[in-house]
N, C-alpha and C positions, 0 to 999 in steps of 0.2 A: 583579297580576305574572303573569307566565307562565314558568313554569320547566320547563325540559326537562333531561335528562339525556342526555351523549353520552361516549361511552367509544371509544378507540382498541382496546383490548384485545378480542379477538376474543371471542364467546360466542355461545351458539346460546339462543334462547327456548325453552323446551318448557311452555306453560300458564304458570303463574305461576312458573315457574323459571328461573334463567340457569344454563348450564353455565361453570364458571370452572375454570382450573386450583386445583389445591390449593397452601395456602400451602407455604413450606418450612420447613426446621426441624425441630425434635422433634415428635412428635405430641402434641395438645393433649386433655385431656378432652373428652368429647361436651357437657357443661354449656356450659363457658365458655371455649372455644378462641378464635382469632383472628376478627375479623371478615372475613366473607365479601370485604369492600372492598378487604382486605388486599394481594391479588395485583393489583388494578389501580391502587393509589397508588406501588407499591414503586418501578418504575419506574429502577431502579439501585441501586447502593449508597450508604448513609449515609456522611457525613464520617468518618473514622476518628476516633476518641475515643482518649485515652489510654492508655484500660486494656482496650479491647475493640473487636473488629470486628463489625458485622452480619452475620448469616447470609449465605452468598452462595445465590441461587436455583438451584435444581436441577430439572430435568425430573421431574414426577412427575403420577400418573394424574388425569385430570380428574375433579370432584364435581359434583353438582348442589346448589346453595345455594337453597331454597325463599324466596320473597320473600313470602309470606302472611302471616308474622309481622310484616312492616314496617309502620310507621305511616303512614297517610294522614291528613296534616295539612291536605286540602283540608274535611276534616270531623271536627272536635274531639269524640272519642267519649265517651259518657257512661258513663265508667268508675268504679267503686265506690273510695272512698277507700282508698288503701293500707294503712291501719290497719285496715281489716275483712279483709284477706287472712291465708289460713292460715300463709303465711311471715312476715309482721308478728308475728302471734299467738304464732308460735314463738319468734321474738326477744324479744318481751316476757317470756314465762317463763322464758327462758334468762338474761335480765338480772337476774332474782332468785337465779340459781346463783352469777352473776359477783359478785353484792354479798357474798356470804358468802367471798370470797376477796381474798387480798392481793398486791401486785405484789411483795413481798420474797421471796415464795416462787416466784411465777412466773420471775424473773429468776436465780433459782438452777438453773433445769433446763436443762441443756446442750442437751437435745435438741429443747427447745420455742425454744431462742434459736437454735439454727442455724437452724430451719426459718422464723423470722419476721424476716428478712432478704433483701432483693433486691439482688444488684449488676448492674447493667445500663448500658450505654453510659457507663460512667465515674461513675456513681452510685451510692451505696450508701444505702437504705433500711434502717434498723434499726426495726421496731415492736415488739420484743419487751417494751417498757414500756408498752404499750398494755394495757387490760385485756380482752384478747381471749385465746380459746383456739382449738383447732382446728376444735373446734364451732362457735364463734361465726363463723369464716371461712366453714365450710360454708352456716353458716344464711344470713349475707350474701349467697354467691353464690346461695343459694336465691332470695331476696328480688330479687336483681339479674335473675336470670332472669325472674321473674314480672313485675317492671317493664320487659321487654323494653330493657335496657340497652345491649345490642349492637345492636339493630336501630335505637334511637334514636340511637346514635353513627354509625353508617352514615348514617342520614338526614343528619343534620349534614353529614358529608364529602362527601354525595353532592349537597348544595344544596337539598335540600327546606325549603319554608317552615316552619321548625320555630318561628320566633317568630311565630306565626299570629294575634295580636294585633294586628301591624302587616304582617301578609303577607308578611313578609321571610325569606330563607334567612339562613344563620349561618354564614360561609365564611371566619372569620380564619384556618383552616389553609390556605386556598387562598392566602393572602398570602406565604406561604412556599414553595410549591408549585415543584417544578423546571420549567422552560420545556418540557421535553420529558415532562412528567408525562403518563400515558396516563389518568388521571382528569380529566375535564375537564367539570364542572358548566356550564352553559349558564343565564344569568338574562336575562330579557326579551331573548332572540335573541342574546347577546353570550356567546362564550368566556370563562368568568372567567378562566381562567390567562393567555389571552392579553392580555387587560385588564390583568391584574396587572403582567405582563412588560413591557407596553407604557410604564405608568407609572413602574416600576422603571428603565427605560432612560432616559426622561425626567430623572429623579431624577440619576441616574449623570452624563448629559451637564450638567445645568446644576451639580450640586455640584462637578465637576471644574473645571468653567470658572471658577466663581467662587474655588475654591482656588489655582488656576492664575492668577487675576489678568485673564482674558479678559472676566469679568463684572464689572464696576466700579459705583459708586454714581454720582450724579448729578454730583459733581462731580470724577469721575474717581479716586475713591480708592479702595484695594482695601477690600471688604467684609470686615472681620474680628470684628465683633461681632454676634450671633446673638441676638435676642430673640423667642421663640416665644411667642405670643398665644394661650391655651385655657385652658379649665377641665373638672374631671372628668377623663375618659380621655383628653382631649386634652392634658393636662398631667402627671398622674400618673404614667403607664406611662411616656412619653418622659423626664420627670424621673429615675425610678429606673433608667433603661438610662444617661441621661447621668451620673450620680452612680458607676453601676459602671464605666462607660469610662474616667471621669477619672485612675483610678490603675493601671488596665491597662496593663502595659508599652507596648503598642503604641499605645492610644490616648494615652499620655502624650507621645508622638512626634508622632504625627498631629495632637494638638490646639495645638502649639507656636504662639503667637501669635493664636490665638482665645479668645472667650468665649462661653459659651452662658447665657442667662438665660430664666427663665420668668416670665410675668406672667399670674397665673389670677384674683388676687381682686380685685374690682370697688373695694375701698378704693383711695383715691387714695394711701395710702401705699405701697402695693405698687410703684404706677407710680413714684413717687418714688425708690424704692429700686431698680427695675429699671434707672433710666435713669441712675442716679448714676454720674458719670466716664465715661459712653459719648459717643464722640464721633460725632453724627448721620451725618454724612458717610460714616463707616464702619461704619454699624448696616443691616442686613436685617432687617426685622419679617416673622414668618411669622404668618399668621392661622390658626388652626385650629379650623374650623367647619363640620360638615358641610352645615349648611343655610345657612350665613352668616346666621342670625338670633339666635343664642344670646345673650340681651340682656347679660349680663356681659361675654360675650368682644366684643360688637359695639362696647359704650361703650368698652372699653381699646382696642378696634382703632381708634376714631374719635381715641382720646386720643393714641395713639402716631403716628397720621398728623398731626394737630395739632403733635406735636413736631417732626417732619421739617419741616413748613411754618414752624413759628416760626424755625428755623435756616437754611432753604434757600429758603423762598420758597415760592409756591404754584404754581410751574410744573407742569403735569401729570405732567412726566418724573420729579419727586421722588418720586411715588407709584409710578409704573411701573418705577422702577429701585430701590427701596428696600424694596417689599412685595411678599409671596408669599403667594399662598391655596394652602390644603389644604380642599377643600369638594368636595360631590358634584357631579355633572354638573348635577342638577337647580337647583344654586345659581348656574348659569353668569352669568346675566345681572345677579344681585346682587353678584358678584366684578367684573364690568365696570364695573358702575357707581360701584363704590368706586374708581375708577381702576387696577385691577391687569391687567397685561398677560396677554394669554392664554399666553405663552410662562412667565410666573411663576406659572402655575395648576396645580397638581398634584391630579387628582382622586382619592378614593376613593368609596364606593359604599353605598347604603343597606343592603347584607348585611353590614356591617361596623359592629358596636356599638361606642361610643366607648372602653367599657373594655377592648375586645377588639382596639384599633386600633394598637396600639406598632408593629407590623410594616408597616402603612400608611403612606401618606405623612406620616399626622401625626407619627409618629415618625422615618421615613426621613430627611425632608428637613431637619430640625433635627440630629440624629445626623450625618448624611453631609456636611453643611456644616461641621462641627466636627472631626470624626474621619476623614472619607474615606468614601467608598461601599464600597470593600472591607472594611473593618471591621464596618460594618453588615451586609454580606453573610453574615459570620460569625455575627451573631447570628441570622440568618434561617436559616443553615446548623444551627445549635442545636436553634432550634424546630423545624425539621422532622425532626430525629432524634427528637425527643420526640412529634410527631405520629405518625410512624410505629411506633415503641414503644407508644402508646397505643392504636392500631386492631390493632397484631400480636399482642402479646402476650398471654398466658392469664393470668386473675385473679392467680394467686399468684405472678406474675411482671410483673405489670403496675403499676408505682408509682403513677400517678394514680388507676388504679382501687383500689388498695389505700387509697389516702390518703382518698379520696371516700368509700367504703363505711364504713372507719372512722370518718370524721367524720359518717356519719348515724347510727352506734351511739352514738357519744358524746353528740349532740346529741338523739336521738329517743328513745332506750333508757335511757342512763345519766343523761342530764336536765343535761348540761354545756351550759349555753347561752353560753358565751363560748370563746374559742380564742385563743391568741397564738403569733405568729411572732417567732422568737428569732434572727435571724442574728447569727454570730459574725465579723462582717466588717463594716467600717465603711462599706464601699463601698455595701453593701447598706442604707444606712440609710433610703431611701425605699421598699425592697421593703412593709413592714408597711402603708404608706399606700395601696399600690397594691393588694395584697391587699384591704385593707378594703374599697375600693370596689367591686373585683372580684367577692367574694364577697356582700357585703352589699346591693348593687345589684341583683346577680343573683339571689339567694334570699332576699332580704328580702319574702317575699311572704304574703298570707294566705289564698290560694284555688289549687284545683289548675288544671290545664288545663282541666277542663271546667267550672270556677266554682264550685265547692262548697268551703265552708270547711274549713281543715285542723283537725282536731283532735289533731294532733300536732306536736311541736317541729319548727321549722325555722328555718333562718337565724341561724347564731352572731352574737355580736357579736364583731368580729375587732380585735385590738389588737397592737402589737408596738415592741419598740426593738432596736436592736443590743446583744449583750453586749459588753462586762462593765457599759454604761450601766443596762440594764435590771435588774440584778441590784441595783443601788443606787437603783433607782425603785421598781418594784412586783413583786420576788421574794418581799418579807415576805409578800405577800397570795399569792401562788403557792405559799408554803410552809406558811404557817399559816392563811389565810383561806380564801375559796372555791378549790376545786377546778376549776384551769383547764387544759384539754388545751393541750400545748405543741409546737410544731415547733421543734427546733435545727437550723440549719443550718451547716455549717461545711466548710471546705476543707484539705486537705492542705497545700498550699502557699498562701503568702502572697503579694497583689501585689506586696508592698513589703518583705519581711522585713528585720530588722536584730537584729545581737547587740551588746548594750552590754558594754563592758570589765568583765570580772569577773562576768557573770551568767553561770551554768550553763546556762541555757537561751536560746533567742532569744525575742525581744518575740512571734512568734506562736506558739510553744510554750506560752509562760505565759497566752496567750490561751486557747489550745486547752485546757488543762488545765479552764479551766473549762466549757468545752462538754462534756468526758467527764464531769465531776463532778455538774453541775446535774442530769442527768436521773435519776442515780443517788440524789441527796439526795432528789427529790420521788418516787421509785417507794419508797423503803426507809425515810426519815424517821429519826426516832430515838426509841428507847423510854424509858420512865421508868426501867427497870431498866439501861440502857445509861448513862443520865446519873448513876444512884446509883454506878455501877461507877467513873465519873470522878470521884466526890466532889462532885457539886454538890450545895449545900443542899438539903434536903427542901423548904423552901418555894420555892425558885424552878423546881423539877420542871415542875411545870403549866404554866409560862411558857414552859420551852424544851423541852418535849416537840413532836417533829413526827410527826403520824399516817401521814405518807408515804401511799403507794398513789394517787400522783396521776400520771396517765397523760401519757406525751410518745412523740414518736418524732424521729428522729435522721437527717437528710440529710448526707453527708460527699460533697464533690465534690473532683475532682483541684485546681483553681485556679478563682479568678474570672476567666476569660477571656470573651472576647465570645461563644464558643462556648457556654461552660456558663451564662452570663448568658440565652442564648436557650432553653437546656433547660428552665431554672427557671422562665422566663417562661411558656412552654408547659405546663409541667406542672401549674402552680397554675390555668392556664385550665382544662385538662382537669377538675382535681380538682373545681373548682366546676360543671362541666357533670354529672360524674357524681352530685354531691349533688341538683341541680337534676332529673335523670332519674330517680332513685330515688325523689324526694319528689312528682313528677308536677307540678313546676312549670313554669312557662315562664321560663327563667332568662335571657331574652334582650330583655326588655321592661322599662322601668322607669318605670312611670306614675305610682309614688308621689312623683317629683320635679315633677309639672307642677302641682299644687295649691297648694303655696307661691309658686310663679313665677307662677300665675293671679292669687291674691290680690296679691301684691307689685305687679303694675300697677295693681290698684285704689288700692292705697295711694300709689303714684307720682301718681296723680291727685289725692290728698286732699294731697298736701305742696305740690303744684302752687297749690292753692287756700290752704292755709295759709301759704306763704311770700307770697303775694298779700295777706294780710291780711284775708283772709276766713274764717270760720266754718268750722271742719273739722266734717264729718259723718262719723262712723266706723260701724262695722257692730255695735258692741258698747261699752258705757261703758269697761272696761278698755284697749281697743285707742285710744279717743279720749282718755282720761286721759294715755296715753302719749306720744300724737302732740302733745297739746298743750304738753306739758312741755317736748318735744324742739323743737319750733318756737320757742315763746315764751320760753324761759330764755335765748336766747344772749345772752351779755354784750356790749354794744356797744363796750366798750374792746378785749375780745378779737376783736370782729369787725374792727375797724381795723387791729389789730395782725397779724391774718393775713391780712386781704384776702379774707375769705370772701365777700362778695359778688363778687367779681373773679376768675372762673374763670380756667383758664389755668396759666402757669407763673410769674405774678408778674412783680415788675420784676427779680429776680436770678436768673430761670432756676432748673432744679431744685436744691434744697436741696443742699449737700454737693459739687456737680459742678465739675469744672474746667471748665465752660462755663457758668459762674453769670454772665451777662452779660445787658445789655439786648436783647431779643428785636428783630430788624430790624422799624425803622418805615419805609415797612411792606415787609417783607422784602426789604430792600436789603443784598445780602452783598458790595458793591463793596470793593475795598482789601482782602480778603482771600485774593488769589491764586488765586482759584476760577473754574470755568466762567462764573461771571455777571459777570466783569470786562468 
């Protein structure tokens, strides 16, 4: 892959340095001010947020930015483990001091609490309930500087191949760049920003035409049902976004008359549930697979194609009018051979990782079809505002950087190996699953960039659930079992608030009382003396004592709008990158998912042998025993009842469907008032 960097901003090269304008705004400390790339990406003001406006650039003297410390990803340096550095050792010693303290004392310190919050672009982060002090933050800043965090961030924005094991750039930030952005990375000879906006314009035109009825299905019916077929990042991120917009005021109105479903699991039950009560003549299938070879996705894609054929016949136009592809240009031949029209092919690129692809065609096509492109554009605006915040702001005002560095502190020094995301908004019910993939696939590694085995803890186990559901699920463990750092996410206004007659508070206020109370309960706990003062019997006191000292941070946003959803999306992407940069990992490959998939191909061959009545040969006795049981214990009566050996939809079509009828034999749809009469 050939990578070049093109910038329209004027600069002068002097040796290994560029002369760039100084960034606007307040002066930042020499250690950890804004990245030098900031003056190149600004390109105008951010969309206004409800509570703050970005600074307006003003003429300032030029300064020289040295490039000698930037990372050269053409050759991976043989760096020592970060755990051997003085900065890491200092934090290890400091952790011993923190173990002697308690959060109930920290959160009563007015000065400390005032210092440990950030309000930027409408988002408030309060991290005063983390087990950190000013000294902790100074030491983490030293570690970040030693690990060249700013240089790595800059390299990512500029399009360096920081995913070096696959020789790819990592440019999900470019997916939300302005069309006139002065920062213009070039990959394989193509201007990345031009590529992105070419596809966005194609998506806008296509989705507008579908929504206006100018593009219809094979039989002339309007396409109202959208089924997005993908797995992993092709599914989790877009579904998270869909759930957020379903009850967003603009989204409610925009989506009237449309449905969006996601088919990810290769389990045939998922197919049946997805297709239930859908009219194939009004359904558009989106296949999301960068390579168009992902086994699970392509099996589901072929299944959905068969579903269309079973109800409308196998005329090539059935596929060309009902199936859309979101894939890499390298998969063009595979897309065409599937029967998909070039006009229905929306490309994304190798420099977009699946778990970072929500802002690409993978998310843009299904979301724009259901909610309209204009609403999706507001998601991009929010994500862009966070991208600019991340590269511009100094450490103490940089929300993703603070969250990432505190994540390193909790995992590697305080030894908390789990973390939970607790959104106090039902519309964010899919955010924990998205973060789970984002973090665990990115930083679930065991070697550094130079191939050294890490001897320090990396990669938390992430989980979560919307409050207050989580409170009645796993909060018992959070309060009295293992200590797990918590991210609480809340909103000043609800998407859909209500006040029940006779209640003193709105339902949203009732929800938010828990958002404010739970962090205090985790931090303070409840002592034996407090229980005795309440008259609790002595024998119960050990069972009802809360030790507290359990860290959390709180994010409070104005309202769950498309703009703020975009901010949250980018915030957690950047938090993940910060942790990986500090731990010296490659957060952008995922070789760990490959081995099991490869072994599954071998198992597939063994199942074919077993279904043919031949002896199964497995790699070990345990697997052979399981396979023998699976293949040989099929009940013949059950087989006859379920039609196990008759693949397809069966004689009655999809179970529970309004279209449970005999499939056409052979694909004859006459007398239905359709195009085929």
